[in-house]
TORBA-33635 format. One line per 5 residues: number of its first residue (from 1); their letters; for each residue x, z, y of N, C-alpha, C. Coordinates in steps of 0.2 Angstrom, whole numbers, plus 5000, padded with zeros to 4 digits. Atoms other than C-alpha are relative to their C-alpha. Layout:
<recs>
NUM	A	X,Z,Y,X,Z,Y,X,Z,Y | ...
</recs>
This chain:
<recs>
1	MGGYR	5003,5005,5005,5450,5368,5564,5005,4994,4999 | 4995,5005,5001,5464,5355,5568,5005,5002,4995 | 4995,4998,5005,5476,5365,5558,4998,5000,4993 | 5003,5000,5007,5464,5366,5543,4999,4993,4998 | 5001,5007,5002,5460,5348,5543,5007,4997,4999
6	NEGIA	4993,5001,5001,5479,5345,5544,5001,4992,4998 | 5000,5007,5000,5477,5326,5546,4998,4997,4993 | 5003,5003,5006,5467,5324,5530,5004,5003,4994 | 4997,4997,5006,5479,5334,5518,4997,5006,4998 | 5004,4994,5003,5469,5345,5507,5005,5005,4996
11	GQAQV	4997,4995,5003,5475,5361,5500,5006,5003,5004 | 4995,4997,4995,5486,5366,5515,4998,5000,5007 | 5002,5000,4993,5484,5370,5533,5006,5002,5004 | 4995,4998,4995,5495,5372,5548,4997,5006,5004 | 5002,4993,4997,5494,5390,5556,5005,5002,5005
16	VSKGS	4995,4997,4995,5501,5399,5571,5004,5006,4997 | 4995,4995,5003,5516,5410,5566,5001,5005,5005 | 4998,4995,4995,5521,5426,5574,5006,4998,5004 | 4995,5003,4996,5532,5421,5588,5001,4993,5002 | 5000,5007,4999,5527,5403,5589,4997,4998,5006
21	LGCEI	5003,5001,4993,5519,5405,5606,4994,4996,5000 | 5007,5004,5000,5502,5398,5600,5001,4993,4997 | 4999,5006,5004,5510,5383,5591,4999,5000,4993 | 5001,5001,5007,5504,5378,5574,5007,4997,4996 | 4993,5003,5002,5522,5377,5566,5000,5002,4992
26	KTIYF	4999,4998,5007,5519,5386,5549,4994,4997,4995 | 5004,5003,5005,5511,5378,5533,4998,5005,4995 | 5002,4996,5006,5501,5388,5521,4997,4996,4995 | 5002,5004,5005,5497,5382,5504,4995,5003,4995 | 5004,4996,5005,5482,5386,5493,4997,4995,4995
31	AHNPN	5002,5005,5005,5479,5370,5482,5000,5003,4993 | 4999,4997,5007,5485,5380,5467,4995,5005,4998 | 5005,4994,5001,5471,5393,5469,4993,4997,5001 | 5006,5003,4999,5454,5385,5466,4995,5005,5003 | 5005,4995,4997,5445,5401,5471,5000,5000,5008
36	VMQLL	4999,5000,4993,5452,5400,5489,4997,4993,5003 | 5003,5007,4998,5447,5381,5490,4992,5001,5000 | 5007,4999,5000,5429,5386,5485,4997,5005,5005 | 5003,4995,4995,5427,5401,5496,5001,4997,5007 | 5000,5003,4994,5433,5391,5511,4995,4995,5001
41	THYLH	5006,5005,5000,5421,5377,5507,4994,5003,5001 | 5006,4997,4999,5407,5388,5505,4999,5003,5007 | 5000,4997,4994,5411,5397,5521,4999,4995,5006 | 5000,5005,4994,5413,5381,5532,4993,4997,5000 | 5006,5004,5001,5397,5373,5525,4994,5004,5000
46	RLRPH	5006,4996,5001,5385,5387,5522,5000,5006,5005 | 5000,4994,4996,5390,5402,5533,5002,4999,5007 | 4997,5001,4993,5400,5396,5548,4995,4997,5004 | 5005,5003,4995,5385,5385,5555,4996,5005,5003 | 5004,4995,4997,5375,5401,5557,5003,5004,5005
51	LDPGR	4997,4996,4995,5388,5409,5567,5003,4996,5006 | 4998,5005,4995,5393,5394,5577,4995,5000,5006 | 5005,5001,4995,5385,5394,5594,4996,4994,5001 | 5003,5006,5000,5381,5376,5593,4997,4998,4993 | 5003,5001,5006,5375,5377,5575,5003,4994,4997
56	RARLT	4996,5006,5003,5388,5363,5570,5002,5001,4993 | 4999,4999,5007,5388,5361,5551,5006,4995,4998 | 4995,5005,5002,5400,5346,5550,5007,5001,5003 | 4994,4999,4997,5418,5348,5552,5002,4995,5005 | 4999,5006,4996,5419,5331,5561,4998,5002,5007
61	ELDSA	5003,4998,4993,5409,5339,5575,5004,5005,5004 | 4996,4995,4996,5421,5352,5579,5007,4998,5003 | 4993,5002,4996,5436,5350,5591,5005,5003,4996 | 4994,4997,5004,5453,5353,5584,5002,5007,5003 | 4998,4994,4998,5455,5368,5595,4995,5005,4999
66	APLLL	5005,4995,5002,5439,5376,5588,5003,5005,4995 | 4998,4995,5005,5442,5392,5578,4997,4999,4994 | 5003,5001,5007,5440,5391,5560,4996,5006,4998 | 5004,4994,5002,5434,5409,5557,4997,5003,5006 | 5004,4997,4994,5420,5417,5568,4998,5007,4998
71	TERGT	5003,4994,5001,5414,5434,5570,4992,4999,5000 | 5007,5000,5000,5395,5439,5569,4997,4998,5007 | 5002,5002,4993,5394,5436,5588,5002,4993,5002 | 4999,5007,4998,5401,5418,5587,5007,5000,5003 | 4994,5000,4997,5418,5423,5594,5006,4999,4995
76	PYSVK	4995,5001,5005,5435,5419,5586,5002,5006,4997 | 4998,4994,5004,5440,5430,5572,5007,5001,5001 | 4993,4999,4998,5456,5438,5578,5004,5004,4995 | 4996,4995,5004,5470,5448,5570,4998,5007,5001 | 5003,4993,5000,5463,5464,5577,4994,5001,4997
81	CFYYH	5006,4999,5004,5446,5460,5569,5002,5001,4993 | 4998,5000,5007,5455,5457,5553,5002,5007,4998 | 4997,4993,5002,5464,5474,5553,4994,5005,5001 | 5005,4995,4999,5448,5483,5559,4996,5000,4993 | 5004,5000,5007,5439,5477,5543,5004,5002,4994
86	WYKYY	4996,4998,5006,5454,5480,5532,5000,5008,5000 | 5000,4993,5000,5455,5498,5537,4993,5003,4999 | 5007,4997,5001,5436,5500,5536,4998,5000,4993 | 5002,5001,5007,5434,5493,5518,5006,5002,4995 | 4995,4998,5004,5451,5497,5511,4999,5006,4996
91	PEFRS	5000,4994,5004,5448,5515,5506,4995,4999,4994 | 5005,5001,5005,5433,5509,5495,5004,4997,4994 | 4997,5003,5006,5445,5499,5484,5007,5003,4999 | 4993,4997,5001,5461,5510,5485,5001,5002,4993 | 4999,4997,5007,5457,5517,5468,5002,4995,4995
96	LCPVV	4999,5005,5005,5459,5500,5460,5008,4998,5000 | 4993,5001,5000,5478,5500,5464,5003,5006,5002 | 4997,4994,4999,5489,5515,5463,5005,5000,5006 | 4995,5000,4995,5501,5509,5476,4996,4998,5007 | 5003,5001,4994,5495,5511,5494,5004,4994,5004
101	FSPHD	4997,5006,4997,5499,5495,5504,4996,4998,5006 | 5003,5003,4994,5495,5486,5520,5001,4992,5000 | 4999,5007,5000,5493,5467,5524,5008,4998,5001 | 4993,5002,4999,5511,5467,5530,5004,5001,4994 | 4997,4998,5006,5517,5475,5514,5000,4994,4995
106	VRHLF	5001,5006,5004,5510,5460,5505,5004,4994,5002 | 4995,5004,4998,5520,5449,5516,5007,5001,4998 | 4993,4998,5003,5536,5458,5511,5000,4999,4993 | 5000,5001,5007,5531,5457,5493,5001,4993,4998 | 5000,5008,5001,5529,5438,5494,5007,4998,5001
111	ITEFL	4993,5002,4998,5546,5436,5502,5005,5002,4995 | 4995,4997,5005,5555,5448,5490,4999,4997,4993 | 5000,5003,5007,5548,5441,5474,5002,4992,5000 | 4997,5007,5000,5553,5423,5480,5007,5000,5000 | 4993,4999,5000,5570,5429,5484,5003,5002,4993
116	ILLRE	4998,4998,5007,5571,5437,5466,5000,4994,4996 | 5001,5006,5004,5565,5421,5458,5006,4995,5002 | 4995,5004,4998,5577,5411,5468,5007,5002,4998 | 4994,4997,5003,5592,5422,5463,5001,4998,4993 | 5000,5001,5007,5587,5420,5445,5002,4992,4999
121	TCGAG	4999,5007,5001,5586,5401,5447,5007,4998,5002 | 4994,5001,4998,5603,5401,5455,5006,5003,4995 | 4995,4997,5005,5611,5410,5440,5002,5007,5001 | 4998,4993,4999,5611,5428,5446,5000,5004,4993 | 4999,4996,5006,5617,5440,5433,5005,4997,4995
126	TDHFD	4996,5003,5004,5628,5427,5425,5007,4998,5003 | 4994,5002,4997,5645,5420,5427,5000,4993,5004 | 5001,5006,4997,5638,5404,5435,4995,5001,5006 | 5004,4999,4994,5629,5411,5450,5003,4996,5006 | 4998,5004,4994,5629,5398,5464,4998,5003,5006
131	AERYQ	5002,4997,4994,5630,5408,5479,4999,4995,5006 | 5001,5005,4994,5631,5393,5491,4993,4997,5000 | 5007,5002,5001,5615,5386,5484,4995,5005,5002 | 5005,4994,4999,5606,5403,5485,5000,5000,5008 | 5000,4999,4992,5612,5404,5504,4996,4994,5003
136	REREA	5003,5006,4997,5606,5386,5507,4993,5000,5000 | 5007,5001,5002,5589,5387,5499,4996,5006,5003 | 5003,4995,4997,5585,5404,5506,4999,4999,5008 | 5001,5002,4993,5588,5398,5524,4995,4995,5001 | 5005,5005,5000,5578,5383,5520,4993,5002,4999
141	FGSTI	5006,4996,5001,5564,5394,5514,4997,5003,5007 | 5002,4996,4994,5564,5404,5530,4998,4995,5006 | 5001,5005,4994,5564,5388,5542,4994,4996,4998 | 5006,5005,5002,5551,5377,5532,4994,5004,4998 | 5006,4997,5002,5540,5389,5523,4997,5006,5005
146	MGWRS	5002,4994,4996,5540,5405,5534,4999,4998,5007 | 5001,5002,4993,5542,5395,5550,5004,5004,5005 | 4996,4996,4996,5556,5406,5557,5005,4996,5004 | 4995,5004,4996,5566,5399,5571,5007,5002,4999 | 4993,4998,5002,5581,5410,5567,5001,5000,4993
151	AHTID	4998,5000,5007,5590,5408,5551,5002,5007,4998 | 4998,4994,5002,5595,5426,5551,4994,5005,4999 | 5006,4995,5001,5577,5433,5551,4999,5002,4992 | 5001,4998,5007,5577,5432,5532,5004,5006,4998 | 4996,4994,5001,5591,5445,5532,4996,5006,5000
156	IYDHS	5004,4994,5000,5578,5458,5536,4997,5001,4993 | 5003,4999,5006,5570,5455,5519,5005,4999,4994 | 4995,5001,5005,5585,5450,5509,5006,5005,5000 | 4995,4995,5000,5596,5465,5505,5004,5000,4993 | 4996,5001,5006,5603,5458,5489,5007,4999,5000
161	RDGEQ	4992,5002,4999,5620,5452,5496,5004,5007,5001 | 4996,4994,4999,5625,5469,5502,4999,5005,4994 | 5001,4996,5006,5617,5478,5487,5005,4998,4995 | 4996,5002,5006,5626,5467,5475,5008,5002,5001 | 4993,4998,4998,5643,5470,5484,5001,5007,4998
166	TLEVL	5000,4993,5001,5640,5488,5483,5001,5002,4993 | 5000,4999,5007,5636,5488,5465,5007,4998,4996 | 4993,5002,5003,5652,5478,5461,5005,5005,5001 | 4995,4995,4999,5663,5490,5470,4999,5007,4996 | 5001,4994,5004,5654,5505,5461,5002,4999,4993
171	AKMQH	4998,5002,5007,5656,5496,5444,5008,5000,4999 | 4992,5000,5000,5675,5494,5448,5002,5007,5000 | 4997,4993,5000,5677,5512,5452,4998,5004,4994 | 5001,4996,5006,5668,5518,5437,5004,4997,4994 | 4995,5003,5005,5679,5506,5426,5006,5004,5001
176	QLAER	4994,4997,4999,5694,5514,5434,5000,5008,4998 | 5001,4993,5002,5687,5532,5431,5000,5000,4992 | 5000,4999,5007,5684,5528,5413,5007,4999,4997 | 4993,5001,5003,5702,5522,5410,5005,5005,5002 | 4995,4995,4998,5710,5537,5419,5001,5005,4995
181	RYQTP	4998,4995,5005,5719,5549,5409,5003,5006,5004 | 4998,4994,4997,5722,5567,5414,5005,5004,4996 | 4995,4996,5004,5737,5577,5409,4998,5007,5000 | 5002,4992,5000,5734,5595,5403,5006,5004,5002 | 4994,4996,4998,5745,5609,5409,5005,5001,4995
186	GPADP	4995,4999,5004,5761,5611,5401,5003,5007,5001 | 4997,4994,4999,5773,5626,5401,5000,5002,5007 | 4999,4998,4993,5773,5636,5417,5006,4999,5003 | 4994,5001,4997,5786,5631,5429,5001,5006,5005 | 4999,4994,4996,5794,5646,5438,4999,4999,5007
191	TDPPL	5000,5002,4993,5794,5636,5454,4993,4999,5002 | 5007,5001,4999,5775,5633,5453,4997,5006,5004 | 5004,4994,4997,5763,5643,5465,4996,5003,4995 | 5004,4996,5004,5753,5656,5456,4993,4997,5000 | 5007,5003,5000,5735,5650,5450,4996,5005,5004
196	PQGST	5005,4996,4996,5720,5656,5460,4997,5006,4995 | 5002,4994,5004,5713,5673,5454,4993,4998,4997 | 5006,5002,5003,5700,5670,5441,5000,4994,4996 | 4999,5006,5003,5707,5654,5435,5004,5001,4994 | 4996,5000,5006,5716,5650,5419,5004,4994,4999
201	GSIPN	4996,5006,5002,5730,5638,5414,5001,4999,4993 | 4999,5001,5007,5729,5640,5396,4994,4997,4997 | 5005,5004,5004,5720,5630,5383,4997,5004,4995 | 5003,4996,5006,5708,5639,5371,5003,4998,4993 | 4997,5001,5007,5714,5641,5353,4996,4995,4997
206	GAEQG	5003,5005,5004,5710,5627,5342,4998,4993,5004 | 5001,5005,4996,5709,5615,5357,5006,4996,5001 | 4994,5004,4999,5727,5609,5356,5000,4993,4998 | 5001,5007,5002,5723,5594,5346,4996,4996,5004 | 5003,5004,4995,5718,5580,5357,4999,5002,5007
211	ARNET	5001,4997,4994,5719,5590,5372,5003,4995,5006 | 4997,5004,4996,5730,5577,5380,4995,4995,5003 | 5005,5004,4998,5715,5566,5382,4994,5003,5003 | 5005,4996,4997,5704,5579,5389,5001,5002,5008 | 5000,4998,4993,5700,5584,5407,5000,5007,5001
216	VWFHD	5000,4993,4999,5704,5602,5412,4999,5001,5007 | 5002,4998,4993,5696,5609,5427,5002,5007,5001 | 4998,4994,4998,5702,5624,5436,4995,5002,5006 | 5005,4998,4995,5689,5634,5446,5002,5007,5002 | 4999,4993,4998,5691,5650,5456,4994,5004,5000
221	VETLA	5005,4995,5002,5680,5665,5455,4994,4998,5005 | 5005,5002,4995,5670,5659,5471,4997,4994,4998 | 5003,5006,5002,5667,5642,5465,4996,5001,4994 | 5004,4999,5006,5661,5648,5448,4994,5004,5002 | 5006,4996,4998,5649,5660,5456,4995,4995,5004
226	WIKHM	5005,5005,4997,5642,5646,5467,4997,4995,4995 | 5003,5004,5005,5639,5635,5452,4995,5004,4996 | 5005,4996,5003,5631,5649,5443,4993,5001,5004 | 5005,4999,4995,5620,5652,5458,4995,4994,5001 | 5004,5006,5000,5615,5634,5459,4996,4998,4994
231	QQQ	5003,5001,5006,5611,5633,5441,4993,5005,4999 | 5006,4996,5000,5599,5648,5443,4994,4998,5004 | 5005,5003,4995,5590,5639,5457,4996,4994,4996
</recs>
């Protein structure tokens, strides 16, 4: 209750984060969603007093260490209780969303969408991408919003840096491949080793024009048989 009251600040609450050893170090915000505000108010003033062992209806009567959410037995509503009800009722609503997900997936989605928006804000995809700002603000998001003690925790969710570097290397390789020119075979050199059986070094009739800009592949009989076999499969 102390985290919900949050020193009189409406629309946000202090909650316990994973790994915070029971300390309320993370702030969640719901002022932008009126439905959440209405549901919480309805629960606290109409439903919770019937579950509270002392039938306390006023928030001022509750100690700061009192649980906000209660079970039907009046005990604190724990994470295990939440997952129990999630897996109990989720199958009934699964048809409403074609993607199967869990509460933890929602957490990943929230962080991923924020990082995508942050990259766009910092100019991703343009010549003016501010990498230093992106790095600085993503770490601030992890420490202030998510309440992570380590600045490297967000690396678990952010794969954009490694992925972007990989795409840059791939684009460079494809650019080099596009500019590469292959030389077609010329007259046979007596000192050259013989071609593999089943391959040919001649260019088909009518293909001499423009052949210098074409790629000529030589395949032996075994390779051609393997390719034909794979095509049939």
